[in-house]
C-alpha positions, -999 to 999 in steps of 0.1 A, spaced: -272 316 -467 -287 313 -501 -292 276 -497 -312 279 -464 -333 307 -479 -341 285 -509 -351 257 -486 -373 279 -465 -390 293 -495 -397 258 -509 -409 247 -475 -434 275 -472 -445 269 -507 -456 234 -497 -486 247 -479 -501 262 -510 -537 251 -516 -542 223 -541 -579 215 -535 -589 230 -569 -572 203 -587 -595 178 -572 -627 198 -576 -619 211 -611 -607 182 -630 -611 175 -668 -648 163 -663 -658 198 -651 -676 185 -619 -680 210 -592 -682 204 -553 -717 193 -545 -725 178 -578 -738 142 -581 -712 116 -570 -689 106 -598 -654 91 -601 -627 117 -600 -607 115 -632 -571 115 -620 -543 121 -646 -521 91 -654 -484 90 -647 -476 95 -683 -501 123 -689 -492 158 -699 -506 170 -666 -482 149 -646 -453 155 -669 -457 193 -667 -461 193 -630 -428 172 -626 -408 192 -651 -420 227 -642 -413 219 -605 -377 213 -614 -375 243 -637 -390 266 -611 -366 252 -584 -336 266 -603 -353 300 -609 -358 303 -571 -321 293 -566 -308 319 -590 -330 345 -574 -316 340 -540 -280 338 -553 -282 372 -569 -299 388 -538 -267 380 -520 -245 393 -548 -258 428 -553 -271 457 -532 -292 471 -562 -328 473 -548 -344 470 -582 -328 437 -590 -332 425 -554 -369 432 -554 -373 416 -589 -355 385 -578 -376 383 -546 -408 385 -566 -397 357 -589 -385 335 -560 -418 340 -541 -440 334 -571 -422 304 -585 -417 287 -550 -455 290 -545 -463 277 -579 -438 249 -573 -456 240 -542 -489 237 -560 -474 215 -587 -459 191 -562 -491 192 -542 -511 181 -572 -488 152 -578 -493 142 -542 -531 146 -545 -531 124 -577 -508 99 -559 -483 102 -587 -444 100 -584 -426 133 -585 -398 116 -605 -406 95 -635 -381 67 -637 -367 62 -672 -386 91 -687 -367 120 -703 -376 156 -693 -402 171 -718 -413 136 -730 -449 146 -722 -448 173 -749 -440 151 -778 -459 120 -764 -491 139 -764 -488 157 -798 -473 190 -785 -445 209 -801 -419 195 -776 -384 202 -784 -387 198 -822 -406 216 -849 -405 250 -866 -401 281 -844 -405 318 -850 -384 347 -837 -382 348 -799 -384 383 -786 -390 398 -752 -421 417 -764 -439 386 -775 -437 349 -776 -464 342 -801 -440 329 -827 -423 304 -803 -441 271 -813 -413 248 -801 -382 250 -779 -355 244 -804 -337 274 -818 -334 291 -784 -300 306 -790 -281 316 -759 -293 287 -738 -262 267 -740 -245 248 -768 -263 215 -761 -279 208 -794 -283 172 -807 -277 161 -843 -312 170 -852 -312 204 -834 -330 191 -804 -321 201 -768 -297 177 -751 -294 179 -713 -259 189 -703 -239 202 -673 -269 202 -650 -292 219 -676 -321 193 -679 -344 214 -700 -343 243 -724 -337 276 -707 -321 262 -676 -287 274 -665 -258 251 -665 -237 243 -634 -209 264 -649 -232 294 -653 -245 291 -618 -209 290 -605 -202 322 -625 -232 339 -609 -221 329 -574 -187 344 -580 -199 376 -597 -208 408 -578 -225 441 -583 -234 451 -618 -217 420 -633 -240 398 -612 -270 418 -621 -264 415 -658 -256 378 -657 -287 370 -635 -310 390 -659 -295 372 -689 -298 338 -674 -333 344 -661 -343 357 -695 -332 324 -710 -350 305 -682 -382 324 -687 -382 317 -726 -379 280 -718 -406 282 -692 -430 300 -715 -427 273 -741 -433 246 -714 -463 264 -700 -478 269 -734 -474 232 -739 -495 225 -708 -521 251 -717 -525 232 -750 -522 196 -738 -531 194 -701 -566 182 -691 -570 194 -655 -586 229 -658 -569 244 -628 -534 233 -641 -542 247 -675 -552 281 -660 -520 281 -639 -500 274 -671 -517 302 -690 -510 325 -660 -473 316 -662 -472 325 -698 -487 359 -693 -466 368 -662 -433 356 -676 -438 374 -708 -443 406 -688 -412 398 -668 -393 393 -700 -402 429 -711 -390 441 -676 -357 423 -678 -349 436 -713 -353 471 -699 -333 465 -668 -305 450 -691 -307 481 -714 -303 503 -684 -270 485 -676 -257 487 -711 -264 451 -718 -290 430 -737 -304 394 -736 -281 367 -749 -307 357 -776 
């Protein structure tokens, strides 16, 4: 049931409008302006890298949201999960639509996830970081140091893909299996904890695009993700507290 619902949500998201990415590229040209070559992002650009990676990141958020809707009858959590699934499925459709519009591959062969952040001078998965809290993410300059997001740290402290978790914040296959087997309050708490980690990773990625991407429409989308997910982090902290729990980090 969850699988078919995820597929339906992603299919519907595919009709999201992507025309703004053509009309609002880095050169700032607007419809009706003098003819000029449209500046399409390259395959190794931050714009393309963010679109590919965030599409994958969002897909898991949609999956987790539909899983928990089948594992609890709590209306607050079910509504919250539905909102996340709906929002991120539509954003995913926009990101994939832009890649189609730019005629760029949705998978970059031989390229590691998040490579666009370090290749273009972003913070990437290295660098200093501040305290990550649910009431503000301003101190989160990088994505290392995100405790509670798995034990996959390399020798230099960088994130290492493991057990299906390709990027910081993503749940592992083991964690997703635990969520599928949980029910009631246990499922609610686990979902909120996993989604909190997921959002923290997503905020760091979106901030990277807001800093590094060239396409204005994509930069605006990324900044909107930062603001919305920070708000949802606050909401999840309160929902966890109401259930006698707290975020894992």
